[in-house]
N, C-alpha and C positions, 0 to 999 in steps of 0.2 A: 830282806835284800838277798841274802844268801839263798833263801828258799826259792825266790824267783829265778835266780840263775840256775839252780838245780833243776827246776821245772823245764827250763829251756833246754838244758843239756840232755835231760831225760826224754825229750820229745813230747812232753805233756802239752796238750793244747792250751794256749794262753787266751784269756778273754781280754776285752778292751780295757777293763779296769786294771787288770794286772799289768798290762803293757804301759798304761798311763802312769801307774804308780812307779814302775821301774824308771821311766823317762823323767819323772819328777824328781826322783832321787839321784838321777845321773844326768844333770843338765849338759854335761860335756860329751854325751853319747854321740851326737852328730859330728862333733869335732874329731873325736877319736876314730870315727868310722866314715869319714868324709868320702873316701873312694867308693865304698859300698852304697852310700846314700845317693851319690851321683848316678849310680847304675840302676837304682830302684825305679820301677815303672808303676804309674797309677792309672787305673781304668779311666777312660775319657769317652764321653758320649758321642763325640764326632771323630776324633783322631785315634780311636781304639785305645791307645795308652800314651801317656806323656811321662817325662821324668818327674821325680819329686820336686826338683828345683823349679821346673816349668810350671808345675801345678801350684806351687806356693807363690810364684810371681804372678800367675793369673789371678789367684785369690786377692793378692795385694792390689792389682790393677782394678779389679772389680770393686774392691773396697774404696779405693780412691775415687772411682767414677761415681759411686753412690754418695760419697761425701760431697763431691763437687755438685751433684744434682740437688742435694739437700741445702747446701749453701746458696745456690742459685734460687731455689724456691723460697728460702727465708728472706733473701734480699728482695725478691718480687713482692712477698707479703708485707715486708716493711714499707716498701714504696707505696703499696696500695693502702696500707693503714694510715700512713702519713697524709695521703691525699684525702682519705675519708674523714680523718679527724680535723683537717683544715676546713673541709666543707661543713663539718659539724659545728666548729667554732663560728663559722660565718653564719650558719643557721641560727645559733643561739643569739647572736647579736641582732639578726633580722627579726626573730620572734619577739625579742625584748623591746623593739622599737615599734611594734604594731600599735595601731591607733585604737583598736577594739578587739574583742574576742573573735569576731568573724574575720577581721583582717589577719589575725594570728593564724587562724585555721586555714585561710586562703594561702598564706605564705608557706605553711607547712606542706600543703597540697602541691604547690608549685615546686618546692624543693624536691619532693618525692618524684614528681614527673620529670625533673631534670635527670634522674637516674633511669628513666625509661619505665617507671612503675605506673600502675593503673591509678594509684592514689595513696593517701594517708588519711586515717580516720582516728578520732579519739572517742572513746566511750567511757562514761563516768558512772560509778555505782551511785544509785539514787539515795542510798542511806549515808553517803559521805559528802554530798554536794547539794547546795540549794539551787536546783535547776528545774524545779516544778513550775507549773503555771503561776503567774503570768510570764515566766521567763521565755525568751525567744529561742532558748537552746534546750528545750525539753527533749529534742531528738538525740541529744548526746547521752541521755540517761539510759542506764541499763540496770535492771533489777538483779541484785547479786544472786538470789536464789535461782533465777533462770539461767545464770551463767555457770553455776556450780557443777552441774553434770559435765559440761564441756571442759571446765578446768580440771576436774578429776581425770577425765578421759585423755585429754591432750597434753596437759602441763604437769599433772601430778604435783610434785613438790617444787617444780622449777618455776622461774619467773618468765621464761621465754618459750615460745613455740614457733617452729619454722616447718612449714609443710602444707599439706592440703587440708581443706575442710569440706565436709559433706553439705548437701543442700540445706537441711534444717539449721546447721551451725552457721552457715553464711547468712541465712535469713535472719537469725538472731543478732549477729554482730554487724553485718553490713547489708541491711534490708534494701538499700537503694542501689547497691553495686551490681554490676553485670559482668559476666564472663570473667570471673575470678578463678585463676588456676591455682595459685598458692599464696600464702600469707606469712608475714613475720609479725608475731604478736608479742608484746612485752607488757607485763603488768606494771602499774604505777604504784608508788609507795613502798616503804621498806618491807611490808608484809604482803604487798600486792593487793592492798585493801582499797585503793582509790579508784581503780579503773584500768584502762589499757590504751596503748597506742597500737594501731594496726597498719602495717604497710602491705599493700596487695599488688600482685602481678598477674597478668593474664597468662603467663607461662607457668604450667603446672610443675616444671622442674626448676624454676628460678629459686625458690626457697625450699631447702631440704633439711631434714634432721642432721645434726652434726656440724652445720655451718657455724662460723664465728658469730658471737652475739655482743662483742665488746662495744661497738658503736651503738647498737640498739639499746644496751643497758645504760650508756651515757645519756642518750637522748631521753630515755624513760625517767632517769633520775632528775633531770632538769625541768621537765614539763610541769609537774605539780606546782612549783613555785611560780612559773609563768602563768598558769591557769588561775592561781589565786588573785591575780591582779583584776580579774573580771568575774570570778565566781567565788562565792563564800563557801568555806568548808563547814561542815556540820561537826 
């Protein structure tokens, strides 16, 4: 403390750390030097310079503005999530009352299109479900080894992928689909071992990495039990 004061008196150049250390050890510095503080000027990009008090008030106003924007965004997200989960709850009840597997798939498709999407598709790994001939749903089957390169490239260790797919990938997952810009893909099963549900959009920007996956995860967790009403697990 004494050394810092001696440096200042001697005219030795002080670095930021030394000044901060002094202010931390002397919290009443600005009170004791109120008049000088009021006269201090801080460089300003627009007004050339402003007083230290004005500079601090501006920082506080900016901080308050940011907080208000964050609160508004959180409230908007909460309202959006509430609406989505209400629709998800309605979908669960709708799928549970389906008369057959095709009816359930049709209801899922309609639900997706209510959101303006191109569609919703389910693909099931053939080593986990009995969907071979003479089943009417062999088109749902997907050989796991054929999917593995895509899983490594797009999902890694994650259960969800949101973004674009290239031509061969789309041909593998959605061979009948046309003009697909982006997809939201979620694996089924605790280890992603059962298959996947895929929502598709014609807009390449609709699904992007970093978007929330809460609703997608909830839907993926409830689908296997619903599917077991119509298809036997291996």
